[in-house]
N, C-alpha and C positions, 0 to 999 in steps of 0.2 A: 417189794414195796413197787408198784409201777410211779414211772415219771408223772410229777404234776406240771402241769401247763397253764402258765397264764396270759391274761390278754394281752393282744399285739400293742396297746398303747399304754403297758405299766411294763418296770425293768425291777424287778427285787432280787439283791444281794443273796447270794448264796440261796437260789430260789431250790436247789434239790434238798435243802432241809425241810420243804413245805409236804405235807400229805393231806389226803381226803380226810376230813374228822368233823366233830362237832363238841362244843362244851355248851352245857345248859346252866343260864345265871338266874336263879331265885330272883323276882322282882317282887313288890309289895302287890297286896289284892289279889292275890293267887295268881298271879302274872308271872311267865318265864320268857328270858329274853336267851336267843338262843345266836350263838355265832358260828359258822362252819366255814370250810375251804371245800371249793367243790371245785373240779380241774376243769379247765375252760371246755372242752369237748362233751363236759356233761351240762354246763351249768344252764344252757337252753335248756334242755330238756327237762332239769329239775327243777325251773324258774315255773315252766309250764304247768308242770303234775303238781305244784304250789299252789298257784293260782285257782286249777281246780278243786281244792279244798275250800277254797274262801266260798262262804254261803253270802248269796247276793242279796243285795245291791253290791257291787264292787267299782271300786275306779283305780286306773292308771296312776302312779308318780313319777315325773321325770324333774330331775335337779341337774342344771348344766351350767358352767360356770356363765358369769354376762359375758355379754360380747367385750370388745376392747374399749369403745365408746362409754359404755355404762361403766364398766370398772373404772374407767379413769375420772368419770364424775364422783364415784362413790369413797374410792379410796382414799386413806387418810393416812399419807405418807407413803414412803418407800418400804418401811415397815408395818405397813397397814394389811389386816386379813384383807384376804380376797373374799367374793360375793359370786353367788350362785342363784339363780331365778329358778322358783318351783312351778310346777304346772301339773294341774290334775286332768284326767278326762271326766265326761259326764258321768254320774251313777247309771251301771249298766249291767248285763250280763257277764258271767266268764269269759263267753265266746269273744265279746267286743274287746274284753283287754289282749287275750289272745291274738286275736288278729292283728290289734297294732303291734304287739310284740314281735310276731313272726315276720310282719315286712320289715321291722328294722330290729332284727334281730343280731345281724353282723356289728353293725355300729353301737346297739347297746351294749352289746358283752365284751367287746376289744375297744372301745374310747375311754382314755384312763380317766378322763373329766367328766363321765357321765355317772351320776347314781342311778337307780331306777327300783320300782316296785311297785307292789300292786295292796289294796287292804280291804277288806270288809265293813261297809258303813256300817253294817248293824251290829257284830260282834267287835271289830276293832283288831281282828287278826291282822297280821300284816307280814309279806314277805319282802326284804328291801335289800338289793345287791348294792353296797358303799363304796368306799374308793377300795382301791386295790382288788375291786371284787369278791371282798370278802360278804358273806352272805347272813343277814339276819330277819330269821324269822322270830315272832313275836306274837304272844296274846295270852290267853285266859287257860289254865289248864282245864281239862285236858285239850292240849295243843293240835290241832289238826295236822301241822306239819309232820308230828312224829312218825307218822307212817309213810309218809314219804322218804325222812332218811331213813325207814327200815327198808323201804323199798330198794334204794339203789345203795344200802350196804354202806353207807355212811357210819364210820364207829364213833363211838363215843370217846372223848378224851376228858381226862382231870383238867389239863392245861393244855389248851390248842396253841399250837405255834401257828401265827399269822404272818403275814408283810410285815406289820407292825413291827415284830420283835427282833427281827432279822435286819433293821435298819441301823446303819451307824454313822459316824460324823464323816469318815470317810469315803461312805458308799451310801448315802439316804434313801435308795430308790427314786424311782422318777417316773411322772404319768407324763402322756402325747396324747396327741389330736390322734384321732383315727379316721380315713377316709374309706365309706363304703360305695357300693353301687350307686345308691339313690344320692351319694353327698356325704357332707359332714354332719357334724350335730345342728349349725343353724340350718341348715337346709333343711333336714328332718322338721326341725319345730316350724319352720316358717310353715313348711308344707300343713302341719297336721293343725297349726293354729288357723290357717286359711281356709281348711274344710270342715273348722267347728270340731275337729276333735279333741282338741285340748285347749285349757283355756289358761293363761298365767293366775298363777295365786299370791305368789310373796316372792321377796327377794331377801336371802339370808346372808349372814355372816360365816364365812367356812373356817 
């Protein structure tokens, strides 16, 4: 079994127990939710291949922790939940989403606090990369991402061991910021908002 690489902005205890794989979780109305471990060196390629499966028009999703000033305004006490801002791109072609992703790929896949994805407005099929870079393809059967999993030779597991299974009280795992060549997450968001590439959608509790 080859070594599984995690994002630079992520610490997972007993990382050696992680391996590439996926499990399918059936949902209501002929829907299926998948969660998958994709090693870091293949995560970008996998995401791009999954986006190319989506039926247009599609849009990009970026979720990032609120900046410190906004978080202080929203948080209810020391034990309160943190908050993230959600941004979408305008509906468009797959290549538009891929161009944004390619520009900021290093930051998106390595920053421990960024979640991102892409979805089809028509079919609602979605590929989403959550905390600890666990990948969640979801949609209606037949799921278009099935052939991508096969193409990347990601094995199906009855129970997939993810980062969340390895956390302990003594070593709960950590997430951290990552700064890439274009800057950090807030530099990226400022640039994308300024040129009209993405827009603020809502604030959510983590």
